C-alpha positions as CSV (number, residue, x, y, z in Angstrom):
1,X,44.0,116.6,95.6
2,X,47.8,117.0,96.0
3,X,48.5,113.6,94.4
4,X,46.2,114.4,91.5
5,X,48.0,117.7,90.9
6,X,51.4,115.9,91.1
7,X,50.2,113.4,88.5
8,X,49.1,116.1,86.1
9,X,52.4,118.1,86.4
10,X,54.7,115.0,86.2
11,X,56.2,113.4,83.1
12,X,56.3,109.6,83.6
13,X,58.8,107.4,82.0
14,X,60.8,104.1,82.7
15,X,64.5,103.6,83.2
16,X,66.4,101.2,81.0
17,X,65.3,97.7,81.6
18,X,68.8,96.7,82.7
19,X,68.6,99.4,85.4
20,X,65.0,99.0,86.4
21,X,65.6,96.7,89.3
22,X,68.2,99.0,90.9
23,X,65.8,101.9,91.0
24,X,62.4,100.3,91.3
25,X,63.1,96.9,92.9
26,X,62.3,93.4,91.8
27,X,59.4,92.6,89.5
28,X,58.5,96.3,89.3
29,X,55.2,97.3,87.5
30,X,55.7,101.0,88.1
31,X,56.3,104.0,86.0
32,X,58.2,106.9,87.5
33,X,58.6,110.7,87.3
34,X,61.9,112.1,88.6
35,X,61.4,115.1,90.8
36,X,63.3,118.0,92.2
37,X,63.9,118.5,96.0
38,X,61.2,121.2,96.2
39,X,58.8,119.9,93.7
40,X,55.3,121.4,94.0
41,X,52.8,120.4,95.0
42,X,54.7,117.7,96.9
43,X,57.1,120.0,98.6
44,X,55.7,119.4,102.1
45,X,55.8,115.6,101.7
46,X,59.4,115.7,100.4
47,X,60.4,118.0,103.3
48,X,59.0,115.5,105.9
49,X,60.8,112.6,104.1
50,X,64.1,114.5,104.0
51,X,64.0,115.6,107.7
52,X,63.4,112.1,108.9
53,X,66.0,110.6,106.5
54,X,68.7,113.1,107.6
55,X,68.1,112.3,111.3
56,X,68.3,108.6,110.8
57,X,71.2,108.7,108.3
58,X,73.3,110.8,110.7
59,X,73.1,108.2,113.4
60,X,73.3,105.3,111.0
61,X,76.4,106.8,109.3
62,X,78.3,106.9,112.6
63,X,77.4,103.3,113.4
64,X,77.9,101.9,109.9
65,X,81.0,103.9,109.1
66,X,79.9,106.1,106.2
67,X,79.4,109.8,105.7
68,X,75.8,110.5,104.4
69,X,75.2,113.2,101.9
70,X,72.6,115.7,103.0
71,X,69.0,115.4,101.7
72,X,67.4,112.7,99.5
73,X,68.8,111.9,96.1
74,X,67.1,110.5,93.0
75,X,63.6,111.6,94.2
76,X,60.9,110.0,92.2
77,X,57.1,109.6,92.1
78,X,55.9,106.1,91.2
79,X,52.5,104.7,90.3
80,X,51.4,101.4,88.6
81,X,51.8,101.0,84.8
82,X,48.6,101.0,82.8
83,X,48.0,98.2,80.3
84,X,50.3,98.7,77.2
85,X,52.3,101.5,78.8
86,X,55.5,99.6,79.1
87,X,56.1,99.4,75.4
88,X,55.5,103.1,74.9
89,X,57.5,104.4,77.9
90,X,60.5,102.0,77.8
91,X,63.6,103.6,76.3
92,X,64.7,100.1,75.1
93,X,68.0,98.3,75.8
94,X,71.2,100.1,76.6
95,X,73.2,101.1,73.5
96,X,77.0,101.1,73.1
97,X,76.8,104.9,72.8
98,X,75.2,105.2,76.2
99,X,77.7,102.9,77.7
100,X,80.5,105.0,76.2
101,X,78.9,108.1,77.6
102,X,79.3,106.6,81.1
103,X,75.6,105.8,81.8
104,X,76.5,102.4,83.3
105,X,79.1,104.0,85.5
106,X,76.6,106.6,86.8
107,X,74.1,103.9,87.5
108,X,76.7,101.7,89.3
109,X,77.9,104.7,91.2
110,X,74.4,105.1,92.5
111,X,74.1,101.4,93.5
112,X,77.5,101.6,95.3
113,X,76.6,104.7,97.3
114,X,72.9,104.3,98.2
115,X,72.6,103.5,101.9
116,X,69.1,104.1,102.9
117,X,65.8,104.0,100.9
118,X,62.8,106.1,102.0
119,X,59.4,105.1,100.6
120,X,56.4,107.4,101.4
121,X,53.1,105.8,100.3
122,X,50.7,108.6,99.4
123,X,47.8,106.5,98.2
124,X,47.3,102.8,98.4
125,X,44.6,100.1,98.2
126,X,46.5,97.0,99.1
127,X,50.2,97.6,98.8
128,X,53.0,95.5,100.2
129,X,56.8,96.0,100.5
130,X,58.9,92.8,100.3
131,X,62.4,93.0,101.8
132,X,65.1,90.4,101.0
133,X,68.4,90.1,102.8
134,X,71.6,89.4,100.8
135,X,71.3,86.0,99.1
136,X,67.9,85.2,100.6
137,X,64.9,84.1,98.6
138,X,62.5,84.5,101.5
139,X,61.0,88.0,102.0
140,X,59.9,90.0,104.9
141,X,56.5,91.3,103.9
142,X,55.5,94.7,105.2
143,X,51.9,95.9,104.4
144,X,51.8,99.5,103.4
145,X,48.7,101.7,103.6
146,X,48.2,105.3,102.6
147,X,50.2,107.8,104.5
148,X,52.9,105.2,105.4
149,X,56.6,106.1,105.5
150,X,59.1,103.2,105.4
151,X,62.9,103.5,105.7
152,X,65.2,100.5,105.0
153,X,68.8,99.7,104.4
154,X,69.2,99.6,100.6
155,X,72.8,98.6,100.9
156,X,71.8,95.5,102.9
157,X,68.4,94.7,101.5
158,X,66.9,94.3,98.1
159,X,63.1,94.9,97.7
160,X,60.0,94.5,95.7
161,X,57.1,97.1,95.9
162,X,53.9,95.3,95.0
163,X,51.3,97.8,94.0
164,X,47.6,97.4,93.3
165,X,45.0,99.7,92.0
166,X,45.9,103.4,92.2
167,X,48.9,103.1,94.6
168,X,51.1,106.3,94.5
169,X,54.3,106.7,96.4
170,X,57.3,109.0,96.7
171,X,60.7,107.4,96.9
172,X,64.3,108.7,97.5
173,X,67.7,107.5,98.7
174,X,70.3,108.6,101.1
175,X,73.7,108.3,99.5
176,X,77.1,108.2,101.1
177,X,80.0,110.4,100.0
178,X,82.0,108.7,97.3
179,X,85.2,108.3,99.2
180,X,83.6,105.8,101.6
181,X,83.1,103.5,98.6
182,X,85.8,104.3,96.1
183,X,88.9,105.4,97.9
184,X,90.2,101.9,98.7
185,X,92.6,102.2,95.8
186,X,93.8,104.4,92.9
187,X,95.8,102.6,90.3
188,X,98.2,104.2,88.0
189,X,102.0,104.6,87.5
190,X,104.3,105.5,90.4
191,X,104.7,109.2,89.3
192,X,101.0,109.6,88.8
193,X,100.1,108.4,92.2
194,X,102.8,110.5,93.8
195,X,101.2,113.5,92.3
196,X,98.1,112.6,94.3
197,X,99.4,111.1,97.5
198,X,102.7,112.9,97.6
199,X,106.3,111.7,97.9
200,X,109.4,112.8,99.8
201,X,111.1,115.9,98.4
202,X,114.7,116.8,99.0
203,X,115.6,120.4,98.3
204,X,112.5,120.7,96.2
205,X,113.2,117.6,94.1
206,X,111.2,114.4,94.4
207,X,113.2,111.5,95.9
208,X,114.1,108.9,93.3
209,X,111.8,105.9,93.5
210,X,114.7,103.4,93.8
211,X,115.9,105.2,97.1
212,X,112.5,105.2,98.8
213,X,112.0,102.7,101.7
214,X,108.3,102.9,102.8
215,X,106.8,102.2,106.2
216,X,103.8,100.1,105.2
217,X,102.2,98.9,108.5
218,X,102.7,99.3,112.2
219,X,101.4,97.2,115.1
220,X,102.0,98.1,118.7
221,X,101.2,97.4,122.4
222,X,101.8,100.5,124.4
223,X,100.7,101.6,127.9
224,X,97.2,103.1,128.0
225,X,95.6,100.1,126.2
226,X,97.1,101.4,122.9
227,X,97.2,98.8,120.2
228,X,97.0,100.7,116.9
229,X,98.1,103.9,115.2
230,X,94.9,105.9,115.8
231,X,94.9,105.0,119.5
232,X,98.5,105.9,119.7
233,X,97.8,109.4,118.4
234,X,94.8,109.9,120.7
235,X,96.9,108.8,123.7
236,X,99.5,111.5,123.0
237,X,97.2,114.3,121.9
238,X,95.0,113.8,125.0
239,X,98.0,114.3,127.3
240,X,97.5,110.9,128.8
241,X,99.6,109.8,131.7
242,X,100.0,106.1,131.5
243,X,102.1,105.6,134.6
244,X,100.9,103.0,137.1
245,X,102.1,101.9,140.5
246,X,103.9,98.7,140.0
247,X,101.5,95.8,140.7
248,X,102.3,92.8,142.8
249,X,102.4,90.5,139.8
250,X,105.6,92.3,138.7
251,X,107.3,92.6,142.0
252,X,106.6,93.4,145.6
253,X,107.2,97.1,146.2
254,X,107.0,96.4,150.0
255,X,110.3,94.5,149.6
256,X,112.2,96.4,146.9
257,X,110.9,100.0,147.2
258,X,111.8,102.8,149.7
259,X,111.0,106.5,149.6
260,X,114.2,107.2,151.5
261,X,117.0,105.2,149.9
262,X,119.7,107.1,151.7
263,X,118.6,105.5,155.0
264,X,118.0,102.1,153.6
265,X,120.5,99.5,154.8
266,X,120.3,97.6,151.5
267,X,119.9,99.0,147.9
268,X,116.3,99.5,146.9
269,X,114.4,101.3,144.2
270,X,113.3,104.8,145.0
271,X,110.5,104.7,142.4
272,X,107.4,102.5,142.3
273,X,105.8,103.8,139.1
274,X,106.3,103.0,135.4
275,X,104.5,103.2,132.1
276,X,103.1,99.7,132.2
277,X,101.0,97.4,130.1
278,X,98.1,95.7,131.9
279,X,98.5,92.4,133.6
280,X,96.1,90.9,131.1
281,X,98.3,92.2,128.2
282,X,101.4,90.7,129.7
283,X,99.9,87.3,130.4
284,X,97.6,87.0,127.4
285,X,98.9,84.9,124.5
286,X,97.2,82.7,121.9
287,X,99.8,79.9,121.8
288,X,97.4,77.6,119.9
289,X,97.4,80.0,117.0
290,X,101.2,79.7,116.7
291,X,101.2,75.9,117.4
292,X,103.2,76.3,120.6
293,X,102.5,73.8,123.4
294,X,101.1,75.5,126.5
295,X,103.8,74.3,128.7
296,X,106.5,75.7,126.3
297,X,104.7,79.0,125.8
298,X,104.4,79.5,129.6
299,X,108.2,79.3,129.8
300,X,108.8,82.0,127.1
301,X,109.4,85.5,128.4
302,X,106.3,87.6,127.9
303,X,108.3,90.1,125.8
304,X,109.0,87.4,123.2
305,X,105.4,86.2,123.2
306,X,104.0,89.7,122.7
307,X,106.6,90.6,120.0
308,X,105.7,87.4,118.1
309,X,102.0,88.5,118.1
310,X,102.8,92.1,117.0
311,X,105.2,91.0,114.3
312,X,102.5,88.7,112.9
313,X,99.9,91.5,113.3
314,X,102.0,93.9,111.3
315,X,102.4,91.3,108.6
316,X,98.7,90.4,108.6
317,X,98.0,94.1,107.8
318,X,100.1,93.6,104.7
319,X,98.0,90.7,103.6
320,X,100.2,87.8,104.9
321,X,98.8,84.7,106.5
322,X,100.4,81.8,108.4
323,X,100.4,79.8,105.2
324,X,101.9,82.5,102.9
325,X,104.7,83.2,105.4
326,X,105.9,79.6,105.4
327,X,109.4,79.6,103.9
328,X,109.3,83.3,102.9
329,X,112.6,85.1,102.6
330,X,111.6,87.9,105.1
331,X,114.4,89.7,107.0
332,X,113.6,90.4,110.6
333,X,115.4,92.9,113.0
334,X,114.5,92.8,116.7
335,X,115.6,95.4,119.2
336,X,116.1,93.3,122.3
337,X,118.1,94.4,125.4
338,X,116.8,91.7,127.7
339,X,113.6,90.1,128.8
340,X,113.8,90.8,132.6
341,X,112.4,87.4,133.1
342,X,113.5,84.8,135.6
343,X,115.9,82.6,133.6
344,X,115.0,79.6,135.9
345,X,111.3,80.1,135.7
346,X,109.6,76.6,136.0
347,X,113.0,74.9,136.2
348,X,112.2,73.2,139.6
349,X,108.7,72.0,138.6
350,X,109.5,70.9,135.0
351,X,113.2,70.9,134.1
352,X,112.7,69.0,130.9
353,X,110.2,71.6,129.5
354,X,112.5,74.4,130.8
355,X,115.4,73.0,128.9
356,X,113.3,72.3,125.7
357,X,112.0,75.9,125.7
358,X,115.7,77.1,125.7
359,X,115.0,79.5,128.5
360,X,118.6,80.5,128.9
361,X,120.0,82.9,126.3
362,X,116.9,82.6,124.2
363,X,117.5,84.2,120.8
364,X,114.3,86.3,120.3
365,X,114.8,87.1,116.6
366,X,115.5,83.4,115.8
367,X,112.6,82.2,117.9
368,X,110.1,84.6,116.2
369,X,111.4,83.6,112.7
370,X,111.1,79.9,113.8
371,X,107.5,80.2,114.8
372,X,106.6,82.2,111.7
373,X,108.6,79.9,109.5
374,X,110.4,82.7,107.7
375,X,113.8,82.1,106.2
376,X,115.3,85.6,105.9
377,X,118.1,86.9,108.1
378,X,117.0,87.3,111.8
379,X,119.0,89.7,113.8
380,X,118.9,90.9,117.4
381,X,120.2,94.4,118.1
382,X,121.3,95.7,121.6
383,X,122.7,99.3,121.9
384,X,120.6,100.0,125.0
385,X,118.1,102.8,124.6
386,X,118.8,103.4,120.9
387,X,118.4,99.8,119.9
388,X,115.2,100.0,117.8
389,X,116.3,103.1,115.9
390,X,119.7,101.5,115.3
391,X,118.0,98.3,114.1
392,X,115.7,100.4,111.8
393,X,118.8,102.1,110.3
394,X,120.3,98.7,109.7
395,X,117.1,97.6,108.0
396,X,117.0,100.8,106.0
397,X,120.5,100.3,104.7
398,X,119.8,96.6,103.9
399,X,116.7,97.5,101.9
400,X,118.6,100.3,100.0
401,X,121.6,98.1,99.1
402,X,119.4,95.0,98.5
403,X,122.0,92.3,98.7
404,X,119.2,89.9,97.9
405,X,117.1,91.3,95.0
406,X,114.2,89.0,95.8
407,X,113.7,90.7,99.1
408,X,111.2,93.6,98.9
409,X,109.8,93.6,102.5
410,X,111.3,93.3,105.9
411,X,110.2,93.7,109.6
412,X,111.7,95.9,112.3
413,X,110.4,95.2,115.8
414,X,111.2,95.8,119.4
415,X,110.3,94.6,122.8
416,X,110.5,95.9,126.3
417,X,108.8,94.7,129.5
418,X,109.7,95.8,133.1
419,X,109.4,92.7,135.1
420,X,112.5,92.5,137.3
421,X,112.8,94.4,140.6
422,X,116.6,94.3,140.5
423,X,116.7,96.4,137.3
424,X,114.8,99.2,139.2
425,X,117.2,98.8,142.1
426,X,120.2,99.0,139.9
427,X,119.0,102.1,137.9
428,X,118.1,103.8,141.2
429,X,121.5,103.1,142.6
430,X,123.0,104.7,139.5
431,X,120.8,107.7,140.0
432,X,119.2,107.4,136.6
433,X,115.5,107.1,137.6
434,X,113.4,110.0,138.6
435,X,111.9,110.0,142.1
436,X,108.5,111.2,141.0
437,X,107.9,108.1,138.9
438,X,107.4,110.3,135.8
439,X,109.4,111.4,132.8
440,X,109.2,115.2,133.2
441,X,110.9,115.9,129.9
442,X,112.2,119.4,129.3
443,X,110.7,120.5,132.7
444,X,112.6,122.3,135.3
445,X,111.7,119.6,137.9
446,X,113.2,116.8,135.8
447,X,115.5,114.6,137.9
448,X,115.6,111.3,136.1
449,X,113.6,109.1,133.8
450,X,110.7,106.7,134.4
451,X,110.7,103.3,132.8
452,X,108.1,102.2,130.3
453,X,107.0,99.1,128.4
454,X,106.3,98.8,124.7
455,X,106.1,96.3,121.9
456,X,106.3,97.6,118.4
457,X,106.5,96.0,114.9
458,X,106.6,97.7,111.5
459,X,106.8,96.3,108.0
460,X,109.0,98.3,105.6
461,X,109.1,97.9,101.8
462,X,111.3,99.1,99.0
463,X,109.4,101.2,96.5
464,X,108.4,98.9,93.6
465,X,104.6,98.7,93.3
466,X,102.8,102.0,92.5
467,X,100.0,100.8,94.8
468,X,102.5,101.3,97.7
469,X,102.3,105.0,97.3
470,X,98.7,105.0,98.5
471,X,99.1,102.3,101.1
472,X,102.2,103.5,102.9
473,X,102.2,105.3,106.2
474,X,105.4,107.2,105.4
475,X,109.0,106.9,104.1
476,X,112.2,106.5,106.0
477,X,114.2,109.1,104.1
478,X,117.6,108.8,105.8
479,X,119.3,108.0,109.0
480,X,122.7,107.7,110.8
481,X,124.3,105.9,113.7
482,X,127.5,106.9,115.6
483,X,129.3,106.3,118.9
484,X,130.6,109.0,121.2
485,X,133.6,106.9,122.3
486,X,135.3,107.5,125.7
487,X,133.2,110.5,126.8
488,X,132.9,112.0,130.3
489,X,131.4,108.7,131.5
490,X,129.7,105.7,130.2
491,X,126.2,107.1,130.7
492,X,126.9,110.8,130.1
493,X,125.5,112.2,126.8
494,X,128.0,113.8,124.4
495,X,126.7,117.0,122.7
496,X,129.1,117.2,119.9
497,X,128.6,113.5,119.0
498,X,124.8,114.0,119.0
499,X,125.2,117.0,116.7
500,X,127.4,115.0,114.4
501,X,124.8,112.2,114.3
502,X,122.0,114.6,113.4
503,X,124.0,116.6,110.8
504,X,125.3,113.3,109.2
505,X,121.8,112.0,108.8
506,X,120.7,115.2,107.0
507,X,123.8,115.2,104.9
508,X,123.4,111.6,103.8
509,X,119.8,112.4,102.7
510,X,120.7,115.7,101.0
511,X,118.3,117.5,103.4
512,X,118.6,121.0,104.7
513,X,117.9,121.7,108.4
514,X,115.1,124.1,107.4
515,X,113.3,121.2,105.7
516,X,112.7,119.4,109.0
517,X,109.4,120.6,110.5
518,X,109.4,118.7,113.7
519,X,111.8,116.6,115.7
520,X,111.0,113.9,118.3
521,X,113.7,114.1,120.9
522,X,115.1,111.3,123.0
523,X,113.9,113.5,125.9
524,X,114.0,111.1,128.9
525,X,113.6,113.8,131.5
526,X,117.1,113.8,133.1
527,X,118.6,117.0,134.4
528,X,121.7,116.6,132.3
529,X,120.5,114.8,129.2
530,X,117.6,117.1,128.2
531,X,119.6,120.3,128.1
532,X,122.5,118.6,126.1
533,X,120.1,117.2,123.6
534,X,118.1,120.4,123.1
535,X,121.5,122.2,122.7
536,X,122.4,119.7,119.9
537,X,119.1,120.3,118.2
538,X,119.5,124.0,118.6
539,X,122.9,124.0,117.0
540,X,121.7,122.1,114.0
541,X,118.3,123.7,113.3
542,X,118.5,127.3,114.5
543,X,119.6,128.9,111.2
544,X,117.5,129.8,108.1
545,X,114.1,128.9,109.4
546,X,110.8,130.7,108.4
547,X,108.9,128.8,111.1
548,X,110.0,127.2,114.4
549,X,110.9,123.6,114.6
550,X,108.5,121.7,116.9
551,X,110.4,119.8,119.6
552,X,108.5,116.9,121.2
553,X,108.9,113.7,123.1
554,X,106.5,110.9,123.9
555,X,108.3,109.7,127.0
556,X,106.5,112.1,129.3
557,X,103.3,110.1,128.4
558,X,104.4,106.5,128.3
559,X,107.8,106.4,130.0
560,X,111.1,105.5,128.5
561,X,110.5,102.2,126.8
562,X,114.3,101.7,126.3
563,X,114.6,99.1,123.5
564,X,111.3,100.2,122.0
565,X,112.0,103.9,122.3
566,X,113.1,104.4,118.7
567,X,110.2,102.6,117.0
568,X,107.8,104.3,119.3
569,X,109.3,107.5,118.2
570,X,108.9,106.6,114.5
571,X,105.2,105.8,115.1
572,X,104.7,109.1,116.9
573,X,106.5,111.1,114.2
574,X,104.4,109.4,111.4
575,X,101.2,110.1,113.4
576,X,102.2,113.7,114.0
577,X,102.7,114.3,110.3
578,X,99.7,112.3,109.1
579,X,97.4,114.4,111.4
580,X,99.4,117.6,110.6
581,X,99.3,118.3,114.4
582,X,102.0,117.9,117.0
583,X,100.5,116.4,120.2
584,X,100.7,118.3,123.4
585,X,103.5,117.6,125.9
586,X,102.7,116.1,129.2
587,X,104.2,117.3,132.6
588,X,105.8,120.4,131.0
589,X,105.1,123.4,133.2
590,X,108.3,125.4,133.3
591,X,111.2,124.9,130.8
592,X,114.3,123.5,132.3
593,X,116.5,126.4,133.4
594,X,119.6,124.7,131.9
595,X,118.1,124.6,128.4
596,X,119.5,127.4,126.4
597,X,116.7,128.4,124.1
598,X,117.9,132.0,123.5
599,X,117.5,132.8,119.8
600,X,116.4,129.2,119.2
601,X,113.3,129.1,116.9
602,X,112.0,126.0,118.7
603,X,108.5,125.2,120.1
604,X,107.9,122.9,123.0
605,X,104.1,122.3,122.7
606,X,102.0,122.2,125.8
607,X,98.8,121.9,123.7
608,X,98.2,120.5,120.3
609,X,99.5,122.7,117.6
610,X,99.4,122.6,113.8
611,X,102.5,121.9,111.8
612,X,103.7,124.5,109.2
613,X,104.2,122.2,106.2
614,X,103.9,121.7,102.5
615,X,100.7,119.9,101.3
616,X,103.1,117.6,99.3
617,X,104.2,116.1,102.6
618,X,106.3,116.9,105.7
619,X,109.7,115.6,106.9
620,X,110.2,115.1,110.6
621,X,113.1,113.6,112.5
622,X,113.8,111.7,115.7
623,X,116.7,111.0,118.0
624,X,117.5,107.9,120.0
625,X,120.5,107.9,122.2
626,X,121.8,104.9,124.1
627,X,123.3,105.3,127.5
628,X,126.4,103.4,126.3
629,X,127.1,106.2,123.8
630,X,125.5,104.8,120.6
631,X,123.5,107.6,119.0
632,X,121.0,107.2,116.2
633,X,118.9,109.5,114.1
634,X,116.2,109.1,111.5
635,X,114.2,111.4,109.1
636,X,110.7,110.4,108.3
637,X,108.4,111.8,105.4
638,X,104.7,111.4,105.6
639,X,101.6,113.0,104.1
640,X,98.7,114.6,105.9
641,X,95.7,112.2,105.9
642,X,93.3,115.1,105.3
643,X,95.3,116.3,102.3
644,X,95.7,112.8,100.9
645,X,92.0,112.2,101.2
646,X,91.1,115.5,99.5
647,X,93.6,114.9,96.7
648,X,92.1,111.4,96.3
649,X,88.6,112.8,96.0
650,X,89.8,115.4,93.5
651,X,91.4,112.6,91.4
652,X,88.3,110.5,91.6
653,X,86.1,113.4,90.6
654,X,87.8,113.2,87.2
655,X,87.6,109.5,86.8
656,X,84.6,109.7,84.4
657,X,86.6,111.8,81.9
658,X,88.6,109.9,79.2
659,X,91.7,112.0,80.0
660,X,91.6,111.0,83.7
661,X,90.8,107.4,82.9
662,X,93.8,107.2,80.7
663,X,96.0,108.2,83.7
664,X,94.3,106.7,86.8
665,X,91.6,104.2,87.6
666,X,89.9,103.3,90.9
667,X,90.3,99.7,92.2
668,X,89.5,97.6,95.2
669,X,90.7,94.1,96.1
670,X,88.3,91.2,95.3
671,X,87.0,89.7,98.6
672,X,87.7,86.2,97.3
673,X,91.0,86.2,95.3
674,X,92.3,89.6,96.6
675,X,93.2,90.7,93.1
676,X,92.4,94.2,91.9
677,X,89.0,94.8,90.4
678,X,87.0,97.9,89.3
679,X,85.3,99.3,92.3
680,X,82.1,100.0,90.3
681,X,81.4,97.1,88.0
682,X,83.7,94.4,89.6
683,X,85.6,93.8,86.4
684,X,88.9,92.0,87.1
685,X,91.7,94.3,86.2
686,X,94.2,92.2,84.2
687,X,97.1,94.3,83.0
688,X,96.0,97.9,82.4
689,X,93.3,99.0,84.9
690,X,91.7,101.5,82.6
691,X,88.4,100.6,81.1
692,X,84.8,101.7,80.6
693,X,82.4,100.0,83.0
694,X,79.9,98.0,81.0
695,X,78.6,95.2,83.3
696,X,75.4,95.4,85.3
697,X,74.9,92.4,87.6
698,X,71.6,91.3,89.1
699,X,70.7,93.7,91.8
700,X,70.7,91.0,94.4
701,X,74.3,90.0,93.4
702,X,77.3,91.5,95.2
703,X,80.0,93.7,93.7
704,X,82.5,92.5,96.4
705,X,83.9,89.8,94.0
706,X,85.6,90.3,90.7
707,X,84.3,89.2,87.4
708,X,86.6,86.1,87.5
709,X,85.1,85.0,90.8
710,X,81.5,86.1,90.2
711,X,79.2,83.2,89.2
712,X,75.8,85.1,89.1
713,X,73.8,86.5,86.3
714,X,73.9,89.9,84.5
715,X,71.3,92.4,83.5
716,X,73.8,93.7,81.0
717,X,77.3,92.6,80.1
718,X,79.5,94.5,77.7
719,X,82.9,94.1,76.2
720,X,86.1,95.4,78.0
721,X,87.1,98.7,76.4
């Protein structure tokens, strides 16, 4: 009765023949009536379909990585064609006018976003649903009787619905939000993309393109099983304490540690904790991948092995391979203050291999460049705790001046492992380590720093390709390095020198102190160093602020990673801005009594707090001060991920209009040749990316390859316009 009423109230038709397979499946012999979401008299059936589809799509979306739109889209009622009906119901082939109106783009947009198909068979005599996996000619046949409801992955399977007699069925699709499919790329000119994804602004003016040095990728290995940007931010924002008791594999605390050093007859370490990588991370290395013989690789210090892996990982994220790196002019800066590895390891058992592996005085930057087969300058930097930010400033100036115009990308990396007991003993003897085994940065109980490990690598690029605007993590805006000379002592921080370093960085970049929203302090947790550094920050940033400057440090979470401290700070600053939220501070209960915060508009967060910034992007800074007196500062611009995503969606929403297409077009890389192609029709984008989609491939064909690499058939193929 309900089905008969639905038939009588529906107007049946056929889609264009070129689009029929996408909607109705292979070899369709159905006519359809498109319905509304509350179409009477089928509202109850549609409600049941929708509730089930929403429940399944919610779970499927989490597992498959897409955001489902609520409800069912493109709802239709289908029944078999009667004899002679095809000729009367068919709208005929696609016309150029329909292509120009964007009908092909609308259809391809449906194909690209449909994730789940729901088929509700209302009446059936002997129906069958045939499901085909990608590229398969063999079908899984599912018999369907009346009152049968079937859900299947329409993005993974093509289908054929074989009807007989008076079979009647409802069908609808769960679609994903467009950004999951389309936002892999927006092509346009540099200025156009900066309007969408932002760019660094200095005193309200956009930074000239030629002066921008972008941070493109980052790879890391940090305590807490952190090996990526997202994990890095989660570790900080969850107030994770990554300090561990030093395991026996590093050194025997029973021999080298004492809780009462004053009464020890020999010097010993008074701390037995550090922010450590796991033993598996320290020992794990795929030497076969880098063509290094096992006996040689085992003689390399773990820090060099891990840094080699992370440098390659950061380059891999930029699209490089072992083959494409061969002979490439790629500058490399490595912050390396020592490996803490026995220089005579394996000497007694295999002196020849020990000598071949150049264990003594091993040049880490040269060794990494050797195994990657790159030919650019390879430089090691050692300024103690400020090494990696100093090396980043050197890279920044190199990229800005471009002494070699052919160089557009470079790598800055750092390494730090805590393997030697005598380093702990020596730092304890100097009174530099904290006895609690924690960095209690800014806290009143701070009495020294705790050591930490870390391997970080980043790829930086001069601004040339407009695509870099979307791909970059942030921009290194400006920086500065100075030395405090003969101060109170070799290790004592110098406040005026620190202030000069910070002011000089701002002055070189043309920045005002009020433009800095947050600052990542060196903040090691020493009773003397923290108050002096906060005093320096206070002196620079206290005037002319509408909102407080957020003062943070990551060392209370992961320890002081010494050579890697600067690059770890850059990653944390980029993450803070991209999430528009400053992570909470760890181990901060009562502000250090020696920190003069009177009248200082500074915030030391003990829980996650939002940043007060411009939607066009935020600039944050970071300090890195070496205990030998070499100070370094950097200013980083980045864009909130949420704002960038929203702006991208807004830009994409206008792609269908001719005015928007003349300015910006959506692209993705071809899975075969990696060249840009239209995300909808797969047309290879040679030259200008702007065109009107006019190609409809066979439904079973993939749109992951561009038109140059695609070898299949077409339902419709138009000219490039």
